[in-house]
N, CA, C, O and CB atoms as a CASP TS submission, in Angstrom:
PFRMAT TS
TARGET T0000
AUTHOR 0000-0000-0000
METHOD Language model
MODEL 1
PARENT N/A
ATOM      1  N   MET     1       0.636  -1.437  -0.015  1.00  0.00           N
ATOM      2  CA  MET     1      -0.043  -0.015   0.216  1.00  0.00           C
ATOM      3  C   MET     1       0.640   1.172   0.044  1.00  0.00           C
ATOM      4  O   MET     1       1.357   1.556   0.969  1.00  0.00           O
ATOM      5  CB  MET     1      -0.496   0.127   1.478  1.00  0.00           C
ATOM      6  N   LYS     2       0.552   1.827  -0.968  1.00  0.00           N
ATOM      7  CA  LYS     2       1.351   3.593  -1.148  1.00  0.00           C
ATOM      8  C   LYS     2       0.625   4.714  -0.339  1.00  0.00           C
ATOM      9  O   LYS     2      -0.321   5.451  -0.618  1.00  0.00           O
ATOM     10  CB  LYS     2       1.249   4.291  -2.957  1.00  0.00           C
ATOM     11  N   ILE     3       1.455   4.565   0.826  1.00  0.00           N
ATOM     12  CA  ILE     3       1.016   6.211   1.314  1.00  0.00           C
ATOM     13  C   ILE     3       1.137   7.319   0.821  1.00  0.00           C
ATOM     14  O   ILE     3       2.313   7.672   0.911  1.00  0.00           O
ATOM     15  CB  ILE     3       1.488   6.639   2.258  1.00  0.00           C
ATOM     16  N   ILE     4       0.352   8.249   0.215  1.00  0.00           N
ATOM     17  CA  ILE     4       0.945   9.571  -0.384  1.00  0.00           C
ATOM     18  C   ILE     4       0.447  11.006   0.520  1.00  0.00           C
ATOM     19  O   ILE     4      -0.671  11.457   0.768  1.00  0.00           O
ATOM     20  CB  ILE     4       0.352   9.685  -2.093  1.00  0.00           C
ATOM     21  N   CYS     5       1.695  11.423   0.836  1.00  0.00           N
ATOM     22  CA  CYS     5       1.414  12.425   1.808  1.00  0.00           C
ATOM     23  C   CYS     5       1.532  14.268   1.079  1.00  0.00           C
ATOM     24  O   CYS     5       2.543  14.695   0.523  1.00  0.00           O
ATOM     25  CB  CYS     5       2.662  12.051   3.124  1.00  0.00           C
ATOM     26  N   THR     6       0.503  14.914   1.245  1.00  0.00           N
ATOM     27  CA  THR     6       0.448  15.811  -0.041  1.00  0.00           C
ATOM     28  C   THR     6       1.175  16.979   1.150  1.00  0.00           C
ATOM     29  O   THR     6       1.597  16.524   2.214  1.00  0.00           O
ATOM     30  CB  THR     6      -1.476  16.197  -0.997  1.00  0.00           C
ATOM     31  N   ASN     7       1.263  18.354   0.885  1.00  0.00           N
ATOM     32  CA  ASN     7       2.027  19.367   1.447  1.00  0.00           C
ATOM     33  C   ASN     7       0.873  19.503   2.811  1.00  0.00           C
ATOM     34  O   ASN     7       1.326  19.331   3.942  1.00  0.00           O
ATOM     35  CB  ASN     7       2.324  20.855   0.287  1.00  0.00           C
ATOM     36  N   ALA     8      -0.363  19.762   2.660  1.00  0.00           N
ATOM     37  CA  ALA     8      -1.315  19.701   3.607  1.00  0.00           C
ATOM     38  C   ALA     8      -1.048  18.748   4.844  1.00  0.00           C
ATOM     39  O   ALA     8      -0.780  19.034   6.011  1.00  0.00           O
ATOM     40  CB  ALA     8      -2.482  19.348   2.938  1.00  0.00           C
ATOM     41  N   ASP     9      -1.193  17.631   4.271  1.00  0.00           N
ATOM     42  CA  ASP     9      -0.615  16.633   5.338  1.00  0.00           C
ATOM     43  C   ASP     9       0.464  16.298   6.292  1.00  0.00           C
ATOM     44  O   ASP     9       0.517  15.495   7.223  1.00  0.00           O
ATOM     45  CB  ASP     9      -0.524  15.896   4.913  1.00  0.00           C
ATOM     46  N   ILE    10       1.324  17.158   5.789  1.00  0.00           N
ATOM     47  CA  ILE    10       2.836  16.965   6.119  1.00  0.00           C
ATOM     48  C   ILE    10       2.728  18.071   7.270  1.00  0.00           C
ATOM     49  O   ILE    10       3.222  17.929   8.388  1.00  0.00           O
ATOM     50  CB  ILE    10       4.097  17.291   4.723  1.00  0.00           C
ATOM     51  N   LEU    11       2.082  19.083   6.882  1.00  0.00           N
ATOM     52  CA  LEU    11       2.113  20.549   7.650  1.00  0.00           C
ATOM     53  C   LEU    11       1.036  20.364   9.052  1.00  0.00           C
ATOM     54  O   LEU    11       1.154  20.966  10.119  1.00  0.00           O
ATOM     55  CB  LEU    11       1.432  21.989   6.412  1.00  0.00           C
ATOM     56  N   PHE    12      -0.111  19.268   8.661  1.00  0.00           N
ATOM     57  CA  PHE    12      -0.901  18.926   9.431  1.00  0.00           C
ATOM     58  C   PHE    12      -0.261  18.347  10.789  1.00  0.00           C
ATOM     59  O   PHE    12      -0.348  18.788  11.935  1.00  0.00           O
ATOM     60  CB  PHE    12      -1.686  18.131   8.739  1.00  0.00           C
ATOM     61  N   TYR    13       0.506  17.057  10.220  1.00  0.00           N
ATOM     62  CA  TYR    13       1.171  16.296  11.490  1.00  0.00           C
ATOM     63  C   TYR    13       2.019  17.140  11.924  1.00  0.00           C
ATOM     64  O   TYR    13       2.285  16.970  13.113  1.00  0.00           O
ATOM     65  CB  TYR    13       1.908  14.949  11.273  1.00  0.00           C
ATOM     66  N   PHE    14       2.617  18.095  11.362  1.00  0.00           N
ATOM     67  CA  PHE    14       4.289  18.924  12.169  1.00  0.00           C
ATOM     68  C   PHE    14       3.582  19.764  12.919  1.00  0.00           C
ATOM     69  O   PHE    14       4.230  20.088  13.914  1.00  0.00           O
ATOM     70  CB  PHE    14       5.654  20.004  11.063  1.00  0.00           C
ATOM     71  N   ILE    15       2.129  20.440  12.846  1.00  0.00           N
ATOM     72  CA  ILE    15       1.499  21.095  13.978  1.00  0.00           C
ATOM     73  C   ILE    15       0.893  20.333  14.813  1.00  0.00           C
ATOM     74  O   ILE    15       0.385  20.921  15.767  1.00  0.00           O
ATOM     75  CB  ILE    15       0.647  21.971  13.658  1.00  0.00           C
ATOM     76  N   PHE    16       0.741  18.843  14.757  1.00  0.00           N
ATOM     77  CA  PHE    16      -0.071  18.340  15.638  1.00  0.00           C
ATOM     78  C   PHE    16       1.131  18.024  16.525  1.00  0.00           C
ATOM     79  O   PHE    16       1.060  18.424  17.687  1.00  0.00           O
ATOM     80  CB  PHE    16      -1.085  17.189  15.156  1.00  0.00           C
ATOM     81  N   ILE    17       2.244  17.350  16.136  1.00  0.00           N
ATOM     82  CA  ILE    17       3.309  17.076  16.643  1.00  0.00           C
ATOM     83  C   ILE    17       3.736  17.778  17.552  1.00  0.00           C
ATOM     84  O   ILE    17       3.933  17.299  18.669  1.00  0.00           O
ATOM     85  CB  ILE    17       4.035  16.979  15.938  1.00  0.00           C
ATOM     86  N   PHE    18       4.010  19.282  17.213  1.00  0.00           N
ATOM     87  CA  PHE    18       4.271  20.491  17.548  1.00  0.00           C
ATOM     88  C   PHE    18       3.614  20.665  18.939  1.00  0.00           C
ATOM     89  O   PHE    18       4.211  20.660  20.015  1.00  0.00           O
ATOM     90  CB  PHE    18       3.829  21.423  16.498  1.00  0.00           C
ATOM     91  N   LEU    19       2.397  20.806  18.754  1.00  0.00           N
ATOM     92  CA  LEU    19       1.418  20.908  19.627  1.00  0.00           C
ATOM     93  C   LEU    19       1.798  20.026  20.868  1.00  0.00           C
ATOM     94  O   LEU    19       2.254  20.523  21.897  1.00  0.00           O
ATOM     95  CB  LEU    19       0.134  20.541  18.972  1.00  0.00           C
ATOM     96  N   THR    20       1.584  18.712  20.705  1.00  0.00           N
ATOM     97  CA  THR    20       1.747  17.745  21.474  1.00  0.00           C
ATOM     98  C   THR    20       3.083  17.948  22.297  1.00  0.00           C
ATOM     99  O   THR    20       3.066  17.786  23.517  1.00  0.00           O
ATOM    100  CB  THR    20       1.672  16.566  20.695  1.00  0.00           C
ATOM    101  N   ILE    21       3.942  18.211  21.800  1.00  0.00           N
ATOM    102  CA  ILE    21       5.543  18.618  22.699  1.00  0.00           C
ATOM    103  C   ILE    21       5.383  19.673  23.200  1.00  0.00           C
ATOM    104  O   ILE    21       5.951  19.953  24.256  1.00  0.00           O
ATOM    105  CB  ILE    21       6.972  18.830  21.917  1.00  0.00           C
ATOM    106  N   VAL    22       4.636  20.455  22.621  1.00  0.00           N
ATOM    107  CA  VAL    22       4.499  22.098  23.780  1.00  0.00           C
ATOM    108  C   VAL    22       3.766  21.752  25.251  1.00  0.00           C
ATOM    109  O   VAL    22       4.052  22.104  26.395  1.00  0.00           O
ATOM    110  CB  VAL    22       3.177  23.595  22.914  1.00  0.00           C
ATOM    111  N   LEU    23       2.508  20.760  24.618  1.00  0.00           N
ATOM    112  CA  LEU    23       1.847  20.410  25.793  1.00  0.00           C
ATOM    113  C   LEU    23       2.683  19.545  26.907  1.00  0.00           C
ATOM    114  O   LEU    23       2.609  19.982  28.056  1.00  0.00           O
ATOM    115  CB  LEU    23       0.654  19.677  25.355  1.00  0.00           C
ATOM    116  N   LEU    24       3.336  18.568  26.730  1.00  0.00           N
ATOM    117  CA  LEU    24       4.167  18.008  27.357  1.00  0.00           C
ATOM    118  C   LEU    24       5.163  18.755  28.017  1.00  0.00           C
ATOM    119  O   LEU    24       5.218  18.637  29.242  1.00  0.00           O
ATOM    120  CB  LEU    24       4.590  17.242  26.668  1.00  0.00           C
ATOM    121  N   VAL    25       6.091  19.624  27.353  1.00  0.00           N
ATOM    122  CA  VAL    25       6.858  20.494  28.237  1.00  0.00           C
ATOM    123  C   VAL    25       6.241  21.669  29.258  1.00  0.00           C
ATOM    124  O   VAL    25       6.900  22.307  30.079  1.00  0.00           O
ATOM    125  CB  VAL    25       7.713  21.126  27.349  1.00  0.00           C
ATOM    126  N   LEU    26       4.659  21.803  28.967  1.00  0.00           N
ATOM    127  CA  LEU    26       4.471  22.911  29.899  1.00  0.00           C
ATOM    128  C   LEU    26       4.082  22.140  31.009  1.00  0.00           C
ATOM    129  O   LEU    26       4.324  22.560  32.141  1.00  0.00           O
ATOM    130  CB  LEU    26       3.439  24.046  29.492  1.00  0.00           C
ATOM    131  N   LYS    27       3.350  20.761  30.783  1.00  0.00           N
ATOM    132  CA  LYS    27       2.986  20.012  32.081  1.00  0.00           C
ATOM    133  C   LYS    27       4.185  19.753  32.907  1.00  0.00           C
ATOM    134  O   LYS    27       4.057  19.758  34.131  1.00  0.00           O
ATOM    135  CB  LYS    27       2.297  18.646  31.794  1.00  0.00           C
ATOM    136  N   ILE    28       5.391  19.516  32.338  1.00  0.00           N
ATOM    137  CA  ILE    28       6.602  19.021  32.758  1.00  0.00           C
ATOM    138  C   ILE    28       7.413  19.973  33.841  1.00  0.00           C
ATOM    139  O   ILE    28       8.129  19.838  34.833  1.00  0.00           O
ATOM    140  CB  ILE    28       7.397  18.790  31.505  1.00  0.00           C
ATOM    141  N   SER    29       6.736  21.228  32.864  1.00  0.00           N
ATOM    142  CA  SER    29       7.825  22.672  33.528  1.00  0.00           C
ATOM    143  C   SER    29       7.063  23.399  34.736  1.00  0.00           C
ATOM    144  O   SER    29       6.196  22.739  35.308  1.00  0.00           O
ATOM    145  CB  SER    29       8.121  24.160  32.151  1.00  0.00           C
ATOM    146  N   LYS    30       7.279  24.510  35.103  1.00  0.00           N
ATOM    147  CA  LYS    30       6.432  25.147  36.016  1.00  0.00           C
ATOM    148  C   LYS    30       5.031  25.351  36.282  1.00  0.00           C
ATOM    149  O   LYS    30       4.534  25.757  37.332  1.00  0.00           O
ATOM    150  CB  LYS    30       6.717  26.012  35.970  1.00  0.00           C
ATOM    151  N   TYR    31       4.505  25.053  35.315  1.00  0.00           N
ATOM    152  CA  TYR    31       3.035  25.207  34.836  1.00  0.00           C
ATOM    153  C   TYR    31       2.494  24.391  35.735  1.00  0.00           C
ATOM    154  O   TYR    31       3.137  23.367  35.964  1.00  0.00           O
ATOM    155  CB  TYR    31       2.639  24.815  33.331  1.00  0.00           C
ATOM    156  N   LYS    32       1.228  24.593  36.465  1.00  0.00           N
ATOM    157  CA  LYS    32       0.319  23.908  37.080  1.00  0.00           C
ATOM    158  C   LYS    32      -0.299  23.145  35.888  1.00  0.00           C
ATOM    159  O   LYS    32      -0.232  23.569  34.734  1.00  0.00           O
ATOM    160  CB  LYS    32      -0.612  24.785  37.917  1.00  0.00           C
ATOM    161  N   ARG    33      -0.969  21.872  36.278  1.00  0.00           N
ATOM    162  CA  ARG    33      -1.953  20.921  35.662  1.00  0.00           C
ATOM    163  C   ARG    33      -3.005  21.931  35.275  1.00  0.00           C
ATOM    164  O   ARG    33      -3.238  21.923  34.066  1.00  0.00           O
ATOM    165  CB  ARG    33      -2.519  19.680  36.683  1.00  0.00           C
ATOM    166  N   ASN    34      -3.752  22.858  36.032  1.00  0.00           N
ATOM    167  CA  ASN    34      -4.722  23.770  36.032  1.00  0.00           C
ATOM    168  C   ASN    34      -4.739  24.714  35.343  1.00  0.00           C
ATOM    169  O   ASN    34      -5.747  25.342  35.020  1.00  0.00           O
ATOM    170  CB  ASN    34      -4.898  24.166  36.928  1.00  0.00           C
ATOM    171  N   SER    35      -3.515  24.959  34.998  1.00  0.00           N
ATOM    172  CA  SER    35      -3.202  26.551  34.122  1.00  0.00           C
ATOM    173  C   SER    35      -3.506  26.973  32.950  1.00  0.00           C
ATOM    174  O   SER    35      -3.083  26.279  32.025  1.00  0.00           O
ATOM    175  CB  SER    35      -1.987  26.858  33.899  1.00  0.00           C
ATOM    176  N   LYS    36      -4.156  27.967  32.665  1.00  0.00           N
ATOM    177  CA  LYS    36      -4.936  28.522  31.459  1.00  0.00           C
ATOM    178  C   LYS    36      -4.043  27.827  30.094  1.00  0.00           C
ATOM    179  O   LYS    36      -4.503  27.134  29.186  1.00  0.00           O
ATOM    180  CB  LYS    36      -4.932  30.460  31.485  1.00  0.00           C
ATOM    181  N   ALA    37      -2.852  28.204  30.273  1.00  0.00           N
ATOM    182  CA  ALA    37      -2.001  27.496  29.235  1.00  0.00           C
ATOM    183  C   ALA    37      -2.264  26.265  28.705  1.00  0.00           C
ATOM    184  O   ALA    37      -2.557  25.991  27.541  1.00  0.00           O
ATOM    185  CB  ALA    37      -0.848  27.338  29.651  1.00  0.00           C
ATOM    186  N   VAL    38      -2.108  25.381  29.861  1.00  0.00           N
ATOM    187  CA  VAL    38      -2.469  23.771  29.488  1.00  0.00           C
ATOM    188  C   VAL    38      -3.596  23.621  28.923  1.00  0.00           C
ATOM    189  O   VAL    38      -3.767  22.979  27.887  1.00  0.00           O
ATOM    190  CB  VAL    38      -2.562  22.811  30.608  1.00  0.00           C
ATOM    191  N   LYS    39      -4.542  24.260  29.621  1.00  0.00           N
ATOM    192  CA  LYS    39      -6.478  24.071  29.147  1.00  0.00           C
ATOM    193  C   LYS    39      -6.364  24.544  27.854  1.00  0.00           C
ATOM    194  O   LYS    39      -6.912  23.871  26.981  1.00  0.00           O
ATOM    195  CB  LYS    39      -7.912  25.198  30.098  1.00  0.00           C
ATOM    196  N   VAL    40      -5.772  25.557  27.530  1.00  0.00           N
ATOM    197  CA  VAL    40      -5.885  26.116  26.021  1.00  0.00           C
ATOM    198  C   VAL    40      -5.331  25.286  24.883  1.00  0.00           C
ATOM    199  O   VAL    40      -5.930  25.182  23.813  1.00  0.00           O
ATOM    200  CB  VAL    40      -5.148  27.446  25.904  1.00  0.00           C
ATOM    201  N   ILE    41      -4.141  24.683  25.145  1.00  0.00           N
ATOM    202  CA  ILE    41      -3.451  23.916  24.327  1.00  0.00           C
ATOM    203  C   ILE    41      -4.368  22.343  24.395  1.00  0.00           C
ATOM    204  O   ILE    41      -4.454  21.577  23.435  1.00  0.00           O
ATOM    205  CB  ILE    41      -1.784  23.921  24.869  1.00  0.00           C
ATOM    206  N   LYS    42      -4.889  22.148  25.524  1.00  0.00           N
ATOM    207  CA  LYS    42      -5.698  20.791  25.247  1.00  0.00           C
ATOM    208  C   LYS    42      -6.641  20.809  24.579  1.00  0.00           C
ATOM    209  O   LYS    42      -6.995  19.873  23.862  1.00  0.00           O
ATOM    210  CB  LYS    42      -6.179  20.173  26.206  1.00  0.00           C
ATOM    211  N   TYR    43      -7.283  22.010  24.712  1.00  0.00           N
ATOM    212  CA  TYR    43      -8.345  22.441  23.652  1.00  0.00           C
ATOM    213  C   TYR    43      -7.965  22.520  21.844  1.00  0.00           C
ATOM    214  O   TYR    43      -8.618  22.219  20.844  1.00  0.00           O
ATOM    215  CB  TYR    43      -8.749  23.998  24.172  1.00  0.00           C
ATOM    216  N   ILE    44      -6.986  22.917  21.997  1.00  0.00           N
ATOM    217  CA  ILE    44      -6.564  23.233  20.671  1.00  0.00           C
ATOM    218  C   ILE    44      -6.253  21.856  19.851  1.00  0.00           C
ATOM    219  O   ILE    44      -6.564  21.605  18.687  1.00  0.00           O
ATOM    220  CB  ILE    44      -5.278  24.196  20.757  1.00  0.00           C
ATOM    221  N   LEU    45      -5.420  20.883  20.958  1.00  0.00           N
ATOM    222  CA  LEU    45      -5.262  19.501  20.305  1.00  0.00           C
ATOM    223  C   LEU    45      -6.231  18.820  20.107  1.00  0.00           C
ATOM    224  O   LEU    45      -6.228  17.994  19.195  1.00  0.00           O
ATOM    225  CB  LEU    45      -4.548  18.697  20.884  1.00  0.00           C
ATOM    226  N   ALA    46      -7.499  19.037  21.068  1.00  0.00           N
ATOM    227  CA  ALA    46      -8.652  18.024  20.583  1.00  0.00           C
ATOM    228  C   ALA    46      -9.154  18.053  19.348  1.00  0.00           C
ATOM    229  O   ALA    46      -9.744  17.016  19.047  1.00  0.00           O
ATOM    230  CB  ALA    46      -9.773  18.121  21.291  1.00  0.00           C
ATOM    231  N   ILE    47      -9.119  19.082  18.330  1.00  0.00           N
ATOM    232  CA  ILE    47      -9.364  19.493  16.971  1.00  0.00           C
ATOM    233  C   ILE    47      -8.367  18.060  16.471  1.00  0.00           C
ATOM    234  O   ILE    47      -8.630  16.859  16.513  1.00  0.00           O
ATOM    235  CB  ILE    47      -8.788  21.362  16.503  1.00  0.00           C
ATOM    236  N   PRO    48      -7.359  18.673  16.083  1.00  0.00           N
ATOM    237  CA  PRO    48      -6.609  17.475  15.577  1.00  0.00           C
ATOM    238  C   PRO    48      -6.927  16.094  15.641  1.00  0.00           C
ATOM    239  O   PRO    48      -7.186  15.400  14.658  1.00  0.00           O
ATOM    240  CB  PRO    48      -5.558  17.475  16.081  1.00  0.00           C
ATOM    241  N   VAL    49      -6.897  15.651  17.009  1.00  0.00           N
ATOM    242  CA  VAL    49      -7.107  14.610  17.318  1.00  0.00           C
ATOM    243  C   VAL    49      -8.382  13.933  16.746  1.00  0.00           C
ATOM    244  O   VAL    49      -8.459  12.771  16.347  1.00  0.00           O
ATOM    245  CB  VAL    49      -7.006  14.684  18.492  1.00  0.00           C
ATOM    246  N   VAL    50      -9.085  14.598  16.767  1.00  0.00           N
ATOM    247  CA  VAL    50     -10.478  13.930  15.867  1.00  0.00           C
ATOM    248  C   VAL    50     -10.505  14.100  14.827  1.00  0.00           C
ATOM    249  O   VAL    50     -11.281  13.365  14.216  1.00  0.00           O
ATOM    250  CB  VAL    50     -11.749  14.288  16.066  1.00  0.00           C
ATOM    251  N   ILE    51      -9.843  14.959  14.139  1.00  0.00           N
ATOM    252  CA  ILE    51      -9.413  15.136  12.611  1.00  0.00           C
ATOM    253  C   ILE    51      -8.145  13.646  12.104  1.00  0.00           C
ATOM    254  O   ILE    51      -8.063  13.064  11.023  1.00  0.00           O
ATOM    255  CB  ILE    51      -8.475  17.044  12.520  1.00  0.00           C
ATOM    256  N   LEU    52      -7.523  13.485  13.087  1.00  0.00           N
ATOM    257  CA  LEU    52      -6.296  12.538  13.127  1.00  0.00           C
ATOM    258  C   LEU    52      -7.185  11.156  12.758  1.00  0.00           C
ATOM    259  O   LEU    52      -7.235  10.446  11.753  1.00  0.00           O
ATOM    260  CB  LEU    52      -5.353  12.504  14.828  1.00  0.00           C
ATOM    261  N   ASN    53      -7.801  11.125  13.944  1.00  0.00           N
ATOM    262  CA  ASN    53      -8.638   9.934  13.920  1.00  0.00           C
ATOM    263  C   ASN    53      -9.586   9.321  12.836  1.00  0.00           C
ATOM    264  O   ASN    53      -9.601   8.127  12.534  1.00  0.00           O
ATOM    265  CB  ASN    53      -9.344  10.103  14.852  1.00  0.00           C
ATOM    266  N   MET    54     -10.480  10.422  12.219  1.00  0.00           N
ATOM    267  CA  MET    54     -11.061  10.322  10.918  1.00  0.00           C
ATOM    268  C   MET    54     -10.466  10.170   9.780  1.00  0.00           C
ATOM    269  O   MET    54     -11.049   9.678   8.813  1.00  0.00           O
ATOM    270  CB  MET    54     -11.664  11.185  10.709  1.00  0.00           C
ATOM    271  N   LEU    55      -9.005  10.645   9.741  1.00  0.00           N
ATOM    272  CA  LEU    55      -8.006  10.298   8.482  1.00  0.00           C
ATOM    273  C   LEU    55      -7.739   8.694   8.454  1.00  0.00           C
ATOM    274  O   LEU    55      -7.903   7.933   7.500  1.00  0.00           O
ATOM    275  CB  LEU    55      -6.412  11.148   8.663  1.00  0.00           C
ATOM    276  N   ILE    56      -7.264   8.381   9.817  1.00  0.00           N
ATOM    277  CA  ILE    56      -6.707   7.085  10.107  1.00  0.00           C
ATOM    278  C   ILE    56      -8.001   5.913   9.679  1.00  0.00           C
ATOM    279  O   ILE    56      -7.938   4.958   8.905  1.00  0.00           O
ATOM    280  CB  ILE    56      -6.211   7.063  11.860  1.00  0.00           C
ATOM    281  N   PHE    57      -9.152   6.409  10.509  1.00  0.00           N
ATOM    282  CA  PHE    57     -10.308   5.289   9.918  1.00  0.00           C
ATOM    283  C   PHE    57     -10.672   5.337   8.396  1.00  0.00           C
ATOM    284  O   PHE    57     -11.084   4.412   7.698  1.00  0.00           O
ATOM    285  CB  PHE    57     -11.778   5.526  10.676  1.00  0.00           C
ATOM    286  N   ASP    58     -10.436   6.558   8.070  1.00  0.00           N
ATOM    287  CA  ASP    58     -10.753   6.397   6.398  1.00  0.00           C
ATOM    288  C   ASP    58      -9.737   6.023   5.691  1.00  0.00           C
ATOM    289  O   ASP    58      -9.859   5.966   4.467  1.00  0.00           O
ATOM    290  CB  ASP    58     -11.183   7.628   5.665  1.00  0.00           C
ATOM    291  N   ASP    59      -8.431   5.664   6.365  1.00  0.00           N
ATOM    292  CA  ASP    59      -7.286   5.152   5.274  1.00  0.00           C
ATOM    293  C   ASP    59      -7.461   3.454   5.464  1.00  0.00           C
ATOM    294  O   ASP    59      -7.194   2.634   4.585  1.00  0.00           O
ATOM    295  CB  ASP    59      -5.405   5.794   5.737  1.00  0.00           C
ATOM    296  N   LEU    60      -8.025   3.110   6.961  1.00  0.00           N
ATOM    297  CA  LEU    60      -8.380   1.781   7.379  1.00  0.00           C
ATOM    298  C   LEU    60      -9.156   1.245   6.140  1.00  0.00           C
ATOM    299  O   LEU    60      -8.766   0.321   5.425  1.00  0.00           O
ATOM    300  CB  LEU    60      -9.252   1.761   8.777  1.00  0.00           C
ATOM    301  N   ASN    61     -10.345   1.975   5.980  1.00  0.00           N
ATOM    302  CA  ASN    61     -11.428   1.380   4.976  1.00  0.00           C
ATOM    303  C   ASN    61     -10.877   1.725   3.858  1.00  0.00           C
ATOM    304  O   ASN    61     -11.029   0.833   3.023  1.00  0.00           O
ATOM    305  CB  ASN    61     -12.930   1.882   5.038  1.00  0.00           C
ATOM    306  N   ILE    62     -10.407   2.461   3.534  1.00  0.00           N
ATOM    307  CA  ILE    62      -9.559   2.398   2.049  1.00  0.00           C
ATOM    308  C   ILE    62      -8.585   1.243   1.640  1.00  0.00           C
ATOM    309  O   ILE    62      -8.490   0.797   0.496  1.00  0.00           O
ATOM    310  CB  ILE    62      -8.620   3.627   1.961  1.00  0.00           C
ATOM    311  N   SER    63      -7.876   0.821   2.729  1.00  0.00           N
ATOM    312  CA  SER    63      -6.866  -0.141   2.705  1.00  0.00           C
ATOM    313  C   SER    63      -7.789  -1.352   2.386  1.00  0.00           C
ATOM    314  O   SER    63      -7.770  -1.917   1.293  1.00  0.00           O
ATOM    315  CB  SER    63      -5.956  -0.233   4.094  1.00  0.00           C
ATOM    316  N   LEU    64      -8.705  -1.758   3.554  1.00  0.00           N
ATOM    317  CA  LEU    64      -9.575  -2.864   3.574  1.00  0.00           C
ATOM    318  C   LEU    64     -10.342  -3.114   2.263  1.00  0.00           C
ATOM    319  O   LEU    64     -10.498  -4.146   1.611  1.00  0.00           O
ATOM    320  CB  LEU    64     -10.502  -2.684   4.662  1.00  0.00           C
ATOM    321  N   GLN    65     -10.818  -1.721   2.056  1.00  0.00           N
ATOM    322  CA  GLN    65     -11.410  -2.230   0.353  1.00  0.00           C
ATOM    323  C   GLN    65     -10.604  -2.639  -0.633  1.00  0.00           C
ATOM    324  O   GLN    65     -11.006  -3.437  -1.479  1.00  0.00           O
ATOM    325  CB  GLN    65     -12.068  -1.159  -0.461  1.00  0.00           C
ATOM    326  N   LEU    66      -9.191  -2.066  -0.640  1.00  0.00           N
ATOM    327  CA  LEU    66      -8.150  -2.797  -1.489  1.00  0.00           C
ATOM    328  C   LEU    66      -8.162  -3.939  -1.284  1.00  0.00           C
ATOM    329  O   LEU    66      -8.690  -4.638  -2.149  1.00  0.00           O
ATOM    330  CB  LEU    66      -6.900  -2.475  -1.384  1.00  0.00           C
ATOM    331  N   PHE    67      -7.693  -4.486  -0.282  1.00  0.00           N
ATOM    332  CA  PHE    67      -7.531  -5.719   0.087  1.00  0.00           C
ATOM    333  C   PHE    67      -8.365  -6.625  -0.276  1.00  0.00           C
ATOM    334  O   PHE    67      -7.807  -7.672  -0.603  1.00  0.00           O
ATOM    335  CB  PHE    67      -7.443  -5.785   1.179  1.00  0.00           C
ATOM    336  N   LYS    68      -9.832  -6.630  -0.368  1.00  0.00           N
ATOM    337  CA  LYS    68     -10.773  -7.171  -0.642  1.00  0.00           C
ATOM    338  C   LYS    68     -10.787  -7.438  -2.136  1.00  0.00           C
ATOM    339  O   LYS    68     -10.872  -8.571  -2.610  1.00  0.00           O
ATOM    340  CB  LYS    68     -11.728  -6.517  -0.130  1.00  0.00           C
ATOM    341  N   ASP    69     -10.685  -6.158  -2.955  1.00  0.00           N
ATOM    342  CA  ASP    69     -10.426  -6.193  -4.245  1.00  0.00           C
ATOM    343  C   ASP    69      -9.154  -7.118  -4.613  1.00  0.00           C
ATOM    344  O   ASP    69      -9.246  -7.990  -5.477  1.00  0.00           O
ATOM    345  CB  ASP    69     -10.278  -4.812  -4.666  1.00  0.00           C
ATOM    346  N   GLU    70      -8.144  -6.909  -4.008  1.00  0.00           N
ATOM    347  CA  GLU    70      -7.073  -8.205  -4.253  1.00  0.00           C
ATOM    348  C   GLU    70      -7.077  -9.376  -4.404  1.00  0.00           C
ATOM    349  O   GLU    70      -6.386 -10.096  -5.124  1.00  0.00           O
ATOM    350  CB  GLU    70      -6.409  -8.403  -3.578  1.00  0.00           C
ATOM    351  N   ASN    71      -8.375  -9.726  -3.274  1.00  0.00           N
ATOM    352  CA  ASN    71      -8.640 -10.903  -3.113  1.00  0.00           C
ATOM    353  C   ASN    71      -9.609 -11.766  -4.299  1.00  0.00           C
ATOM    354  O   ASN    71      -9.544 -12.941  -4.661  1.00  0.00           O
ATOM    355  CB  ASN    71      -9.162 -10.831  -1.850  1.00  0.00           C
ATOM    356  N   LYS    72     -10.542 -10.617  -4.733  1.00  0.00           N
ATOM    357  CA  LYS    72     -11.279 -10.994  -5.857  1.00  0.00           C
ATOM    358  C   LYS    72     -10.654 -11.366  -7.050  1.00  0.00           C
ATOM    359  O   LYS    72     -10.969 -12.245  -7.853  1.00  0.00           O
ATOM    360  CB  LYS    72     -12.055 -10.086  -6.148  1.00  0.00           C
ATOM    361  N   THR    73      -9.423 -10.319  -7.055  1.00  0.00           N
ATOM    362  CA  THR    73      -8.675 -10.619  -8.483  1.00  0.00           C
ATOM    363  C   THR    73      -8.112 -12.164  -8.516  1.00  0.00           C
ATOM    364  O   THR    73      -8.179 -13.020  -9.398  1.00  0.00           O
ATOM    365  CB  THR    73      -7.274  -9.501  -8.701  1.00  0.00           C
ATOM    366  N   ASP    74      -7.504 -12.178  -7.142  1.00  0.00           N
ATOM    367  CA  ASP    74      -6.349 -13.326  -7.135  1.00  0.00           C
ATOM    368  C   ASP    74      -7.738 -14.900  -7.410  1.00  0.00           C
ATOM    369  O   ASP    74      -7.532 -15.846  -8.170  1.00  0.00           O
ATOM    370  CB  ASP    74      -5.131 -13.307  -4.994  1.00  0.00           C
ATOM    371  N   ASN    75      -8.810 -14.741  -6.689  1.00  0.00           N
ATOM    372  CA  ASN    75      -9.762 -15.858  -6.695  1.00  0.00           C
ATOM    373  C   ASN    75      -9.935 -16.024  -8.130  1.00  0.00           C
ATOM    374  O   ASN    75     -10.158 -17.197  -8.431  1.00  0.00           O
ATOM    375  CB  ASN    75     -11.143 -15.606  -5.901  1.00  0.00           C
ATOM    376  N   LYS    76      -9.898 -15.109  -9.233  1.00  0.00           N
ATOM    377  CA  LYS    76     -10.545 -15.207 -10.375  1.00  0.00           C
ATOM    378  C   LYS    76      -9.429 -15.865 -11.445  1.00  0.00           C
ATOM    379  O   LYS    76      -9.821 -16.409 -12.478  1.00  0.00           O
ATOM    380  CB  LYS    76     -11.137 -13.760 -10.758  1.00  0.00           C
ATOM    381  N   LYS    77      -8.151 -15.778 -11.140  1.00  0.00           N
ATOM    382  CA  LYS    77      -7.044 -16.194 -11.868  1.00  0.00           C
ATOM    383  C   LYS    77      -7.275 -17.890 -11.576  1.00  0.00           C
ATOM    384  O   LYS    77      -6.491 -18.711 -12.051  1.00  0.00           O
ATOM    385  CB  LYS    77      -5.499 -15.423 -11.290  1.00  0.00           C
TER
END
């Protein structure tokens, strides 16, 4: 299965990873768990997590369909 990444995908993943790292640094550093900065980053991270889950499940559906199609062609031979 070929994974094709466009510039938008790469940018999305980069932002998601960057925000995750920032959240972890803020939690480890002097900021308290109930800090406003941590809460804001958690809410910002919630949106990419939902989108990322949708993309992963969509990719799984596509890969499962491709796998089923390959089985059909193998059975015909």
